[in-house]
Structure formats: structure tokens, C-alpha cells
mmCIF file of the protein (N, C-alpha, C, O) and its ligand, coordinates in Angstrom:
data_MODEL
# 
_entry.id   MODEL 
# 
loop_
_entity.id 
_entity.type 
_entity.pdbx_number_of_molecules 
1 polymer     1 
2 non-polymer 1 
# 
_entity_poly.entity_id                      1 
_entity_poly.type                           'polypeptide(L)' 
_entity_poly.nstd_linkage                   no 
_entity_poly.nstd_monomer                   no 
_entity_poly.pdbx_seq_one_letter_code       MAGKNAALACTICGSRNYTITPTEKGRTTRLEVKKFCRYCGTHTLHKETK 
_entity_poly.pdbx_seq_one_letter_code_can   MAGKNAALACTICGSRNYTITPTEKGRTTRLEVKKFCRYCGTHTLHKETK 
_entity_poly.pdbx_strand_id                 A 
# 
loop_
_entity_poly_seq.entity_id 
_entity_poly_seq.num 
_entity_poly_seq.mon_id 
_entity_poly_seq.hetero 
1 1  MET n 
1 2  ALA n 
1 3  GLY n 
1 4  LYS n 
1 5  ASN n 
1 6  ALA n 
1 7  ALA n 
1 8  LEU n 
1 9  ALA n 
1 10 CYS n 
1 11 THR n 
1 12 ILE n 
1 13 CYS n 
1 14 GLY n 
1 15 SER n 
1 16 ARG n 
1 17 ASN n 
1 18 TYR n 
1 19 THR n 
1 20 ILE n 
1 21 THR n 
1 22 PRO n 
1 23 THR n 
1 24 GLU n 
1 25 LYS n 
1 26 GLY n 
1 27 ARG n 
1 28 THR n 
1 29 THR n 
1 30 ARG n 
1 31 LEU n 
1 32 GLU n 
1 33 VAL n 
1 34 LYS n 
1 35 LYS n 
1 36 PHE n 
1 37 CYS n 
1 38 ARG n 
1 39 TYR n 
1 40 CYS n 
1 41 GLY n 
1 42 THR n 
1 43 HIS n 
1 44 THR n 
1 45 LEU n 
1 46 HIS n 
1 47 LYS n 
1 48 GLU n 
1 49 THR n 
1 50 LYS n 
# 
loop_
_struct_asym.id 
_struct_asym.entity_id 
A 1 
B 2 
# 
loop_
_chem_comp.id 
_chem_comp.type 
_chem_comp.mon_nstd_flag 
ALA 'L-peptide linking' y 
ARG 'L-peptide linking' y 
ASN 'L-peptide linking' y 
CYS 'L-peptide linking' y 
GLU 'L-peptide linking' y 
GLY 'peptide linking'   y 
HIS 'L-peptide linking' y 
ILE 'L-peptide linking' y 
LEU 'L-peptide linking' y 
LYS 'L-peptide linking' y 
MET 'L-peptide linking' y 
PHE 'L-peptide linking' y 
PRO 'L-peptide linking' y 
SER 'L-peptide linking' y 
THR 'L-peptide linking' y 
TYR 'L-peptide linking' y 
VAL 'L-peptide linking' y 
ZN  non-polymer         . 
# 
_pdbx_entity_nonpoly.entity_id   2 
_pdbx_entity_nonpoly.name        ? 
_pdbx_entity_nonpoly.comp_id     ZN 
# 
_pdbx_nonpoly_scheme.asym_id         B 
_pdbx_nonpoly_scheme.entity_id       2 
_pdbx_nonpoly_scheme.mon_id          ZN 
_pdbx_nonpoly_scheme.ndb_seq_num     1 
_pdbx_nonpoly_scheme.pdb_seq_num     101 
_pdbx_nonpoly_scheme.auth_seq_num    101 
_pdbx_nonpoly_scheme.pdb_mon_id      ZN 
_pdbx_nonpoly_scheme.auth_mon_id     ZN 
_pdbx_nonpoly_scheme.pdb_strand_id   A 
_pdbx_nonpoly_scheme.pdb_ins_code    . 
# 
loop_
_atom_site.group_PDB 
_atom_site.id 
_atom_site.type_symbol 
_atom_site.label_atom_id 
_atom_site.label_alt_id 
_atom_site.label_comp_id 
_atom_site.label_asym_id 
_atom_site.label_entity_id 
_atom_site.label_seq_id 
_atom_site.pdbx_PDB_ins_code 
_atom_site.Cartn_x 
_atom_site.Cartn_y 
_atom_site.Cartn_z 
_atom_site.occupancy 
_atom_site.B_iso_or_equiv 
_atom_site.pdbx_formal_charge 
_atom_site.auth_seq_id 
_atom_site.auth_comp_id 
_atom_site.auth_asym_id 
_atom_site.auth_atom_id 
_atom_site.pdbx_PDB_model_num 
ATOM   1   N  N  . MET A 1 1  ? 0.842  -1.256 -0.070 1.00 0.00 ? 1   MET A N  1 
ATOM   2   C  CA . MET A 1 1  ? 0.047  0.041  -0.036 1.00 0.00 ? 1   MET A CA 1 
ATOM   3   C  C  . MET A 1 1  ? 0.883  1.295  0.032  1.00 0.00 ? 1   MET A C  1 
ATOM   4   O  O  . MET A 1 1  ? 1.648  1.557  0.960  1.00 0.00 ? 1   MET A O  1 
ATOM   5   N  N  . ALA A 1 2  ? 0.665  2.068  -1.060 1.00 0.00 ? 2   ALA A N  1 
ATOM   6   C  CA . ALA A 1 2  ? 1.511  3.250  -1.028 1.00 0.00 ? 2   ALA A CA 1 
ATOM   7   C  C  . ALA A 1 2  ? 0.658  4.433  -0.652 1.00 0.00 ? 2   ALA A C  1 
ATOM   8   O  O  . ALA A 1 2  ? -0.451 4.214  -0.165 1.00 0.00 ? 2   ALA A O  1 
ATOM   9   N  N  . GLY A 1 3  ? 1.070  5.646  -0.832 1.00 0.00 ? 3   GLY A N  1 
ATOM   10  C  CA . GLY A 1 3  ? 0.276  6.874  -0.456 1.00 0.00 ? 3   GLY A CA 1 
ATOM   11  C  C  . GLY A 1 3  ? 0.561  7.325  1.006  1.00 0.00 ? 3   GLY A C  1 
ATOM   12  O  O  . GLY A 1 3  ? -0.234 8.014  1.646  1.00 0.00 ? 3   GLY A O  1 
ATOM   13  N  N  . LYS A 1 4  ? 1.670  6.918  1.453  1.00 0.00 ? 4   LYS A N  1 
ATOM   14  C  CA . LYS A 1 4  ? 2.001  7.358  2.848  1.00 0.00 ? 4   LYS A CA 1 
ATOM   15  C  C  . LYS A 1 4  ? 2.878  8.563  2.740  1.00 0.00 ? 4   LYS A C  1 
ATOM   16  O  O  . LYS A 1 4  ? 3.302  9.098  3.764  1.00 0.00 ? 4   LYS A O  1 
ATOM   17  N  N  . ASN A 1 5  ? 3.160  9.003  1.590  1.00 0.00 ? 5   ASN A N  1 
ATOM   18  C  CA . ASN A 1 5  ? 4.029  10.246 1.449  1.00 0.00 ? 5   ASN A CA 1 
ATOM   19  C  C  . ASN A 1 5  ? 3.350  11.392 1.956  1.00 0.00 ? 5   ASN A C  1 
ATOM   20  O  O  . ASN A 1 5  ? 2.121  11.458 1.949  1.00 0.00 ? 5   ASN A O  1 
ATOM   21  N  N  . ALA A 1 6  ? 4.101  12.320 2.406  1.00 0.00 ? 6   ALA A N  1 
ATOM   22  C  CA . ALA A 1 6  ? 3.499  13.667 2.875  1.00 0.00 ? 6   ALA A CA 1 
ATOM   23  C  C  . ALA A 1 6  ? 4.167  14.679 1.887  1.00 0.00 ? 6   ALA A C  1 
ATOM   24  O  O  . ALA A 1 6  ? 5.081  14.321 1.144  1.00 0.00 ? 6   ALA A O  1 
ATOM   25  N  N  . ALA A 1 7  ? 3.708  15.877 1.904  1.00 0.00 ? 7   ALA A N  1 
ATOM   26  C  CA . ALA A 1 7  ? 4.245  16.855 0.997  1.00 0.00 ? 7   ALA A CA 1 
ATOM   27  C  C  . ALA A 1 7  ? 4.511  18.137 1.811  1.00 0.00 ? 7   ALA A C  1 
ATOM   28  O  O  . ALA A 1 7  ? 3.944  18.402 2.870  1.00 0.00 ? 7   ALA A O  1 
ATOM   29  N  N  . LEU A 1 8  ? 5.439  18.907 1.199  1.00 0.00 ? 8   LEU A N  1 
ATOM   30  C  CA . LEU A 1 8  ? 5.749  20.154 1.816  1.00 0.00 ? 8   LEU A CA 1 
ATOM   31  C  C  . LEU A 1 8  ? 4.980  21.237 1.035  1.00 0.00 ? 8   LEU A C  1 
ATOM   32  O  O  . LEU A 1 8  ? 5.220  21.356 -0.167 1.00 0.00 ? 8   LEU A O  1 
ATOM   33  N  N  . ALA A 1 9  ? 4.153  21.964 1.579  1.00 0.00 ? 9   ALA A N  1 
ATOM   34  C  CA . ALA A 1 9  ? 3.377  23.035 0.894  1.00 0.00 ? 9   ALA A CA 1 
ATOM   35  C  C  . ALA A 1 9  ? 3.778  24.414 1.225  1.00 0.00 ? 9   ALA A C  1 
ATOM   36  O  O  . ALA A 1 9  ? 3.979  24.714 2.402  1.00 0.00 ? 9   ALA A O  1 
ATOM   37  N  N  . CYS A 1 10 ? 3.898  25.206 0.352  1.00 0.00 ? 10  CYS A N  1 
ATOM   38  C  CA . CYS A 1 10 ? 4.287  26.618 0.393  1.00 0.00 ? 10  CYS A CA 1 
ATOM   39  C  C  . CYS A 1 10 ? 3.175  27.330 1.211  1.00 0.00 ? 10  CYS A C  1 
ATOM   40  O  O  . CYS A 1 10 ? 1.998  27.268 0.854  1.00 0.00 ? 10  CYS A O  1 
ATOM   41  N  N  . THR A 1 11 ? 3.555  27.975 2.265  1.00 0.00 ? 11  THR A N  1 
ATOM   42  C  CA . THR A 1 11 ? 2.514  28.654 3.075  1.00 0.00 ? 11  THR A CA 1 
ATOM   43  C  C  . THR A 1 11 ? 2.003  29.973 2.529  1.00 0.00 ? 11  THR A C  1 
ATOM   44  O  O  . THR A 1 11 ? 1.055  30.580 3.029  1.00 0.00 ? 11  THR A O  1 
ATOM   45  N  N  . ILE A 1 12 ? 2.702  30.385 1.453  1.00 0.00 ? 12  ILE A N  1 
ATOM   46  C  CA . ILE A 1 12 ? 2.262  31.645 0.829  1.00 0.00 ? 12  ILE A CA 1 
ATOM   47  C  C  . ILE A 1 12 ? 1.247  31.406 -0.313 1.00 0.00 ? 12  ILE A C  1 
ATOM   48  O  O  . ILE A 1 12 ? 0.232  32.088 -0.453 1.00 0.00 ? 12  ILE A O  1 
ATOM   49  N  N  . CYS A 1 13 ? 1.604  30.379 -1.116 1.00 0.00 ? 13  CYS A N  1 
ATOM   50  C  CA . CYS A 1 13 ? 0.716  30.177 -2.383 1.00 0.00 ? 13  CYS A CA 1 
ATOM   51  C  C  . CYS A 1 13 ? 0.022  28.886 -2.216 1.00 0.00 ? 13  CYS A C  1 
ATOM   52  O  O  . CYS A 1 13 ? -0.954 28.646 -2.926 1.00 0.00 ? 13  CYS A O  1 
ATOM   53  N  N  . GLY A 1 14 ? 0.446  28.014 -1.322 1.00 0.00 ? 14  GLY A N  1 
ATOM   54  C  CA . GLY A 1 14 ? -0.207 26.739 -1.154 1.00 0.00 ? 14  GLY A CA 1 
ATOM   55  C  C  . GLY A 1 14 ? 0.291  25.624 -2.064 1.00 0.00 ? 14  GLY A C  1 
ATOM   56  O  O  . GLY A 1 14 ? -0.203 24.500 -1.970 1.00 0.00 ? 14  GLY A O  1 
ATOM   57  N  N  . SER A 1 15 ? 1.233  25.893 -2.921 1.00 0.00 ? 15  SER A N  1 
ATOM   58  C  CA . SER A 1 15 ? 1.767  24.907 -3.899 1.00 0.00 ? 15  SER A CA 1 
ATOM   59  C  C  . SER A 1 15 ? 2.525  23.779 -3.149 1.00 0.00 ? 15  SER A C  1 
ATOM   60  O  O  . SER A 1 15 ? 3.324  24.041 -2.250 1.00 0.00 ? 15  SER A O  1 
ATOM   61  N  N  . ARG A 1 16 ? 2.263  22.599 -3.525 1.00 0.00 ? 16  ARG A N  1 
ATOM   62  C  CA . ARG A 1 16 ? 3.032  21.447 -2.914 1.00 0.00 ? 16  ARG A CA 1 
ATOM   63  C  C  . ARG A 1 16 ? 4.247  21.192 -3.769 1.00 0.00 ? 16  ARG A C  1 
ATOM   64  O  O  . ARG A 1 16 ? 4.185  20.512 -4.793 1.00 0.00 ? 16  ARG A O  1 
ATOM   65  N  N  . ASN A 1 17 ? 5.307  21.731 -3.341 1.00 0.00 ? 17  ASN A N  1 
ATOM   66  C  CA . ASN A 1 17 ? 6.520  21.846 -4.166 1.00 0.00 ? 17  ASN A CA 1 
ATOM   67  C  C  . ASN A 1 17 ? 7.415  20.658 -3.874 1.00 0.00 ? 17  ASN A C  1 
ATOM   68  O  O  . ASN A 1 17 ? 8.236  20.308 -4.722 1.00 0.00 ? 17  ASN A O  1 
ATOM   69  N  N  . TYR A 1 18 ? 7.302  20.020 -2.718 1.00 0.00 ? 18  TYR A N  1 
ATOM   70  C  CA . TYR A 1 18 ? 8.204  18.958 -2.370 1.00 0.00 ? 18  TYR A CA 1 
ATOM   71  C  C  . TYR A 1 18 ? 7.437  17.766 -1.770 1.00 0.00 ? 18  TYR A C  1 
ATOM   72  O  O  . TYR A 1 18 ? 6.461  17.944 -1.041 1.00 0.00 ? 18  TYR A O  1 
ATOM   73  N  N  . THR A 1 19 ? 7.886  16.592 -2.082 1.00 0.00 ? 19  THR A N  1 
ATOM   74  C  CA . THR A 1 19 ? 7.261  15.488 -1.472 1.00 0.00 ? 19  THR A CA 1 
ATOM   75  C  C  . THR A 1 19 ? 8.360  14.856 -0.425 1.00 0.00 ? 19  THR A C  1 
ATOM   76  O  O  . THR A 1 19 ? 9.562  14.899 -0.689 1.00 0.00 ? 19  THR A O  1 
ATOM   77  N  N  . ILE A 1 20 ? 7.915  14.335 0.642  1.00 0.00 ? 20  ILE A N  1 
ATOM   78  C  CA . ILE A 1 20 ? 8.875  13.852 1.647  1.00 0.00 ? 20  ILE A CA 1 
ATOM   79  C  C  . ILE A 1 20 ? 8.286  12.509 2.183  1.00 0.00 ? 20  ILE A C  1 
ATOM   80  O  O  . ILE A 1 20 ? 7.084  12.248 2.137  1.00 0.00 ? 20  ILE A O  1 
ATOM   81  N  N  . THR A 1 21 ? 9.179  11.734 2.662  1.00 0.00 ? 21  THR A N  1 
ATOM   82  C  CA . THR A 1 21 ? 8.791  10.481 3.304  1.00 0.00 ? 21  THR A CA 1 
ATOM   83  C  C  . THR A 1 21 ? 8.911  10.545 4.790  1.00 0.00 ? 21  THR A C  1 
ATOM   84  O  O  . THR A 1 21 ? 10.027 10.688 5.288  1.00 0.00 ? 21  THR A O  1 
ATOM   85  N  N  . PRO A 1 22 ? 7.904  10.456 5.492  1.00 0.00 ? 22  PRO A N  1 
ATOM   86  C  CA . PRO A 1 22 ? 7.972  10.596 6.927  1.00 0.00 ? 22  PRO A CA 1 
ATOM   87  C  C  . PRO A 1 22 ? 8.866  9.507  7.487  1.00 0.00 ? 22  PRO A C  1 
ATOM   88  O  O  . PRO A 1 22 ? 8.714  8.336  7.140  1.00 0.00 ? 22  PRO A O  1 
ATOM   89  N  N  . THR A 1 23 ? 9.829  9.895  8.380  1.00 0.00 ? 23  THR A N  1 
ATOM   90  C  CA . THR A 1 23 ? 10.828 8.873  8.898  1.00 0.00 ? 23  THR A CA 1 
ATOM   91  C  C  . THR A 1 23 ? 10.429 8.504  10.350 1.00 0.00 ? 23  THR A C  1 
ATOM   92  O  O  . THR A 1 23 ? 10.827 7.443  10.831 1.00 0.00 ? 23  THR A O  1 
ATOM   93  N  N  . GLU A 1 24 ? 9.715  9.286  10.998 1.00 0.00 ? 24  GLU A N  1 
ATOM   94  C  CA . GLU A 1 24 ? 9.417  8.918  12.412 1.00 0.00 ? 24  GLU A CA 1 
ATOM   95  C  C  . GLU A 1 24 ? 7.847  8.556  12.466 1.00 0.00 ? 24  GLU A C  1 
ATOM   96  O  O  . GLU A 1 24 ? 7.019  9.387  12.090 1.00 0.00 ? 24  GLU A O  1 
ATOM   97  N  N  . LYS A 1 25 ? 7.512  7.440  12.888 1.00 0.00 ? 25  LYS A N  1 
ATOM   98  C  CA . LYS A 1 25 ? 6.193  7.175  13.135 1.00 0.00 ? 25  LYS A CA 1 
ATOM   99  C  C  . LYS A 1 25 ? 5.718  7.734  14.385 1.00 0.00 ? 25  LYS A C  1 
ATOM   100 O  O  . LYS A 1 25 ? 6.419  7.672  15.395 1.00 0.00 ? 25  LYS A O  1 
ATOM   101 N  N  . GLY A 1 26 ? 4.435  8.344  14.382 1.00 0.00 ? 26  GLY A N  1 
ATOM   102 C  CA . GLY A 1 26 ? 3.899  8.867  15.590 1.00 0.00 ? 26  GLY A CA 1 
ATOM   103 C  C  . GLY A 1 26 ? 4.400  10.279 15.940 1.00 0.00 ? 26  GLY A C  1 
ATOM   104 O  O  . GLY A 1 26 ? 4.154  10.822 17.017 1.00 0.00 ? 26  GLY A O  1 
ATOM   105 N  N  . ARG A 1 27 ? 5.100  10.816 14.978 1.00 0.00 ? 27  ARG A N  1 
ATOM   106 C  CA . ARG A 1 27 ? 5.625  12.252 15.232 1.00 0.00 ? 27  ARG A CA 1 
ATOM   107 C  C  . ARG A 1 27 ? 4.394  13.150 15.267 1.00 0.00 ? 27  ARG A C  1 
ATOM   108 O  O  . ARG A 1 27 ? 3.523  13.050 14.403 1.00 0.00 ? 27  ARG A O  1 
ATOM   109 N  N  . THR A 1 28 ? 4.328  13.943 16.174 1.00 0.00 ? 28  THR A N  1 
ATOM   110 C  CA . THR A 1 28 ? 3.112  14.926 16.361 1.00 0.00 ? 28  THR A CA 1 
ATOM   111 C  C  . THR A 1 28 ? 3.358  16.275 15.753 1.00 0.00 ? 28  THR A C  1 
ATOM   112 O  O  . THR A 1 28 ? 2.457  16.928 15.227 1.00 0.00 ? 28  THR A O  1 
ATOM   113 N  N  . THR A 1 29 ? 4.655  16.690 15.844 1.00 0.00 ? 29  THR A N  1 
ATOM   114 C  CA . THR A 1 29 ? 4.826  17.980 15.292 1.00 0.00 ? 29  THR A CA 1 
ATOM   115 C  C  . THR A 1 29 ? 4.994  18.105 13.873 1.00 0.00 ? 29  THR A C  1 
ATOM   116 O  O  . THR A 1 29 ? 5.601  17.224 13.263 1.00 0.00 ? 29  THR A O  1 
ATOM   117 N  N  . ARG A 1 30 ? 4.516  19.117 13.274 1.00 0.00 ? 30  ARG A N  1 
ATOM   118 C  CA . ARG A 1 30 ? 4.561  19.187 11.830 1.00 0.00 ? 30  ARG A CA 1 
ATOM   119 C  C  . ARG A 1 30 ? 5.854  19.824 11.427 1.00 0.00 ? 30  ARG A C  1 
ATOM   120 O  O  . ARG A 1 30 ? 6.352  20.747 12.071 1.00 0.00 ? 30  ARG A O  1 
ATOM   121 N  N  . LEU A 1 31 ? 6.414  19.286 10.292 1.00 0.00 ? 31  LEU A N  1 
ATOM   122 C  CA . LEU A 1 31 ? 7.683  19.914 9.808  1.00 0.00 ? 31  LEU A CA 1 
ATOM   123 C  C  . LEU A 1 31 ? 7.478  21.285 9.161  1.00 0.00 ? 31  LEU A C  1 
ATOM   124 O  O  . LEU A 1 31 ? 6.554  21.508 8.380  1.00 0.00 ? 31  LEU A O  1 
ATOM   125 N  N  . GLU A 1 32 ? 8.367  22.171 9.519  1.00 0.00 ? 32  GLU A N  1 
ATOM   126 C  CA . GLU A 1 32 ? 8.216  23.500 8.977  1.00 0.00 ? 32  GLU A CA 1 
ATOM   127 C  C  . GLU A 1 32 ? 9.684  23.793 8.556  1.00 0.00 ? 32  GLU A C  1 
ATOM   128 O  O  . GLU A 1 32 ? 10.580 23.838 9.399  1.00 0.00 ? 32  GLU A O  1 
ATOM   129 N  N  . VAL A 1 33 ? 9.909  23.993 7.214  1.00 0.00 ? 33  VAL A N  1 
ATOM   130 C  CA . VAL A 1 33 ? 11.219 24.318 6.761  1.00 0.00 ? 33  VAL A CA 1 
ATOM   131 C  C  . VAL A 1 33 ? 11.072 25.397 5.715  1.00 0.00 ? 33  VAL A C  1 
ATOM   132 O  O  . VAL A 1 33 ? 10.017 25.593 5.112  1.00 0.00 ? 33  VAL A O  1 
ATOM   133 N  N  . LYS A 1 34 ? 12.156 26.072 5.536  1.00 0.00 ? 34  LYS A N  1 
ATOM   134 C  CA . LYS A 1 34 ? 12.263 27.128 4.527  1.00 0.00 ? 34  LYS A CA 1 
ATOM   135 C  C  . LYS A 1 34 ? 12.749 26.556 3.217  1.00 0.00 ? 34  LYS A C  1 
ATOM   136 O  O  . LYS A 1 34 ? 13.858 26.023 3.222  1.00 0.00 ? 34  LYS A O  1 
ATOM   137 N  N  . LYS A 1 35 ? 12.070 26.600 2.118  1.00 0.00 ? 35  LYS A N  1 
ATOM   138 C  CA . LYS A 1 35 ? 12.503 26.025 0.924  1.00 0.00 ? 35  LYS A CA 1 
ATOM   139 C  C  . LYS A 1 35 ? 12.193 26.969 -0.175 1.00 0.00 ? 35  LYS A C  1 
ATOM   140 O  O  . LYS A 1 35 ? 11.357 27.855 0.009  1.00 0.00 ? 35  LYS A O  1 
ATOM   141 N  N  . PHE A 1 36 ? 12.809 26.840 -1.301 1.00 0.00 ? 36  PHE A N  1 
ATOM   142 C  CA . PHE A 1 36 ? 12.579 27.621 -2.543 1.00 0.00 ? 36  PHE A CA 1 
ATOM   143 C  C  . PHE A 1 36 ? 11.238 27.246 -3.105 1.00 0.00 ? 36  PHE A C  1 
ATOM   144 O  O  . PHE A 1 36 ? 10.980 26.072 -3.370 1.00 0.00 ? 36  PHE A O  1 
ATOM   145 N  N  . CYS A 1 37 ? 10.348 28.257 -3.298 1.00 0.00 ? 37  CYS A N  1 
ATOM   146 C  CA . CYS A 1 37 ? 9.168  28.077 -4.082 1.00 0.00 ? 37  CYS A CA 1 
ATOM   147 C  C  . CYS A 1 37 ? 9.223  28.644 -5.462 1.00 0.00 ? 37  CYS A C  1 
ATOM   148 O  O  . CYS A 1 37 ? 9.388  29.859 -5.576 1.00 0.00 ? 37  CYS A O  1 
ATOM   149 N  N  . ARG A 1 38 ? 9.101  27.894 -6.520 1.00 0.00 ? 38  ARG A N  1 
ATOM   150 C  CA . ARG A 1 38 ? 9.322  28.432 -7.817 1.00 0.00 ? 38  ARG A CA 1 
ATOM   151 C  C  . ARG A 1 38 ? 8.094  29.345 -8.290 1.00 0.00 ? 38  ARG A C  1 
ATOM   152 O  O  . ARG A 1 38 ? 8.177  30.161 -9.208 1.00 0.00 ? 38  ARG A O  1 
ATOM   153 N  N  . TYR A 1 39 ? 7.030  29.111 -7.591 1.00 0.00 ? 39  TYR A N  1 
ATOM   154 C  CA . TYR A 1 39 ? 5.914  29.997 -7.829 1.00 0.00 ? 39  TYR A CA 1 
ATOM   155 C  C  . TYR A 1 39 ? 5.985  31.378 -7.323 1.00 0.00 ? 39  TYR A C  1 
ATOM   156 O  O  . TYR A 1 39 ? 5.621  32.341 -7.998 1.00 0.00 ? 39  TYR A O  1 
ATOM   157 N  N  . CYS A 1 40 ? 6.476  31.471 -6.075 1.00 0.00 ? 40  CYS A N  1 
ATOM   158 C  CA . CYS A 1 40 ? 6.692  32.682 -5.411 1.00 0.00 ? 40  CYS A CA 1 
ATOM   159 C  C  . CYS A 1 40 ? 8.022  33.319 -5.795 1.00 0.00 ? 40  CYS A C  1 
ATOM   160 O  O  . CYS A 1 40 ? 8.221  34.527 -5.664 1.00 0.00 ? 40  CYS A O  1 
ATOM   161 N  N  . GLY A 1 41 ? 8.936  32.458 -6.279 1.00 0.00 ? 41  GLY A N  1 
ATOM   162 C  CA . GLY A 1 41 ? 10.221 32.999 -6.839 1.00 0.00 ? 41  GLY A CA 1 
ATOM   163 C  C  . GLY A 1 41 ? 11.232 33.371 -5.734 1.00 0.00 ? 41  GLY A C  1 
ATOM   164 O  O  . GLY A 1 41 ? 12.184 34.117 -5.964 1.00 0.00 ? 41  GLY A O  1 
ATOM   165 N  N  . THR A 1 42 ? 10.989 32.826 -4.532 1.00 0.00 ? 42  THR A N  1 
ATOM   166 C  CA . THR A 1 42 ? 11.782 33.054 -3.347 1.00 0.00 ? 42  THR A CA 1 
ATOM   167 C  C  . THR A 1 42 ? 11.670 31.943 -2.326 1.00 0.00 ? 42  THR A C  1 
ATOM   168 O  O  . THR A 1 42 ? 10.851 31.032 -2.447 1.00 0.00 ? 42  THR A O  1 
ATOM   169 N  N  . HIS A 1 43 ? 12.487 32.043 -1.356 1.00 0.00 ? 43  HIS A N  1 
ATOM   170 C  CA . HIS A 1 43 ? 12.394 31.000 -0.257 1.00 0.00 ? 43  HIS A CA 1 
ATOM   171 C  C  . HIS A 1 43 ? 11.202 31.374 0.619  1.00 0.00 ? 43  HIS A C  1 
ATOM   172 O  O  . HIS A 1 43 ? 11.084 32.533 1.017  1.00 0.00 ? 43  HIS A O  1 
ATOM   173 N  N  . THR A 1 44 ? 10.337 30.453 0.924  1.00 0.00 ? 44  THR A N  1 
ATOM   174 C  CA . THR A 1 44 ? 9.169  30.659 1.736  1.00 0.00 ? 44  THR A CA 1 
ATOM   175 C  C  . THR A 1 44 ? 9.124  29.495 2.735  1.00 0.00 ? 44  THR A C  1 
ATOM   176 O  O  . THR A 1 44 ? 9.756  28.453 2.559  1.00 0.00 ? 44  THR A O  1 
ATOM   177 N  N  . LEU A 1 45 ? 8.336  29.735 3.797  1.00 0.00 ? 45  LEU A N  1 
ATOM   178 C  CA . LEU A 1 45 ? 8.118  28.677 4.644  1.00 0.00 ? 45  LEU A CA 1 
ATOM   179 C  C  . LEU A 1 45 ? 7.227  27.649 4.177  1.00 0.00 ? 45  LEU A C  1 
ATOM   180 O  O  . LEU A 1 45 ? 6.114  27.962 3.754  1.00 0.00 ? 45  LEU A O  1 
ATOM   181 N  N  . HIS A 1 46 ? 7.654  26.313 4.216  1.00 0.00 ? 46  HIS A N  1 
ATOM   182 C  CA . HIS A 1 46 ? 6.806  25.257 3.758  1.00 0.00 ? 46  HIS A CA 1 
ATOM   183 C  C  . HIS A 1 46 ? 6.453  24.355 4.974  1.00 0.00 ? 46  HIS A C  1 
ATOM   184 O  O  . HIS A 1 46 ? 7.248  24.070 5.870  1.00 0.00 ? 46  HIS A O  1 
ATOM   185 N  N  . LYS A 1 47 ? 5.217  23.959 4.898  1.00 0.00 ? 47  LYS A N  1 
ATOM   186 C  CA . LYS A 1 47 ? 4.727  23.177 5.987  1.00 0.00 ? 47  LYS A CA 1 
ATOM   187 C  C  . LYS A 1 47 ? 4.289  21.757 5.515  1.00 0.00 ? 47  LYS A C  1 
ATOM   188 O  O  . LYS A 1 47 ? 3.776  21.581 4.410  1.00 0.00 ? 47  LYS A O  1 
ATOM   189 N  N  . GLU A 1 48 ? 4.510  20.790 6.377  1.00 0.00 ? 48  GLU A N  1 
ATOM   190 C  CA . GLU A 1 48 ? 4.107  19.521 5.899  1.00 0.00 ? 48  GLU A CA 1 
ATOM   191 C  C  . GLU A 1 48 ? 2.465  19.349 5.886  1.00 0.00 ? 48  GLU A C  1 
ATOM   192 O  O  . GLU A 1 48 ? 1.693  19.768 6.748  1.00 0.00 ? 48  GLU A O  1 
ATOM   193 N  N  . THR A 1 49 ? 2.162  18.685 4.785  1.00 0.00 ? 49  THR A N  1 
ATOM   194 C  CA . THR A 1 49 ? 0.705  18.442 4.588  1.00 0.00 ? 49  THR A CA 1 
ATOM   195 C  C  . THR A 1 49 ? 0.550  17.032 4.069  1.00 0.00 ? 49  THR A C  1 
ATOM   196 O  O  . THR A 1 49 ? 1.525  16.329 3.808  1.00 0.00 ? 49  THR A O  1 
ATOM   197 N  N  . LYS A 1 50 ? -0.748 16.624 3.922  1.00 0.00 ? 50  LYS A N  1 
ATOM   198 C  CA . LYS A 1 50 ? -0.987 15.312 3.492  1.00 0.00 ? 50  LYS A CA 1 
ATOM   199 C  C  . LYS A 1 50 ? -1.819 15.329 2.137  1.00 0.00 ? 50  LYS A C  1 
ATOM   200 O  O  . LYS A 1 50 ? -2.133 14.270 1.593  1.00 0.00 ? 50  LYS A O  1 
HETATM 201 ZN ZN . ZN  B 2 .  ? 4.800  29.730 -2.997 1.00 0.00 2 101 ZN  A ZN 1 
# 
């Protein structure tokens, strides 16, 4: 069964620019990282989403 991947979505425009594989099961905190958004054209905060 696939589909366990999460994504990192830009908090500015909402685009899912990156896909990630959760490494820790049962982790409660959501990942927040600064990454480059090609739609915004700059580095923005990305949050983990499903
Ligand atoms: Zn963006």
C-alpha cells in the first residue's frame, strides 16, 4: 500500500513543491522548513501536509 508520503506546501501560495517520506512514526509536530518556491520565486516557509 502506497500513499503514505507527505508533502511540503508553500504557506504563501499553497503549492506542494516537495514530497517527503516521513521517517518517524507517531511524530506529532509538523515539519516546517524554509525552501525555494518556484511560484513565489523566493524562499518561503513550507509546511508538511498530506
Ligand atoms: Zn509559494
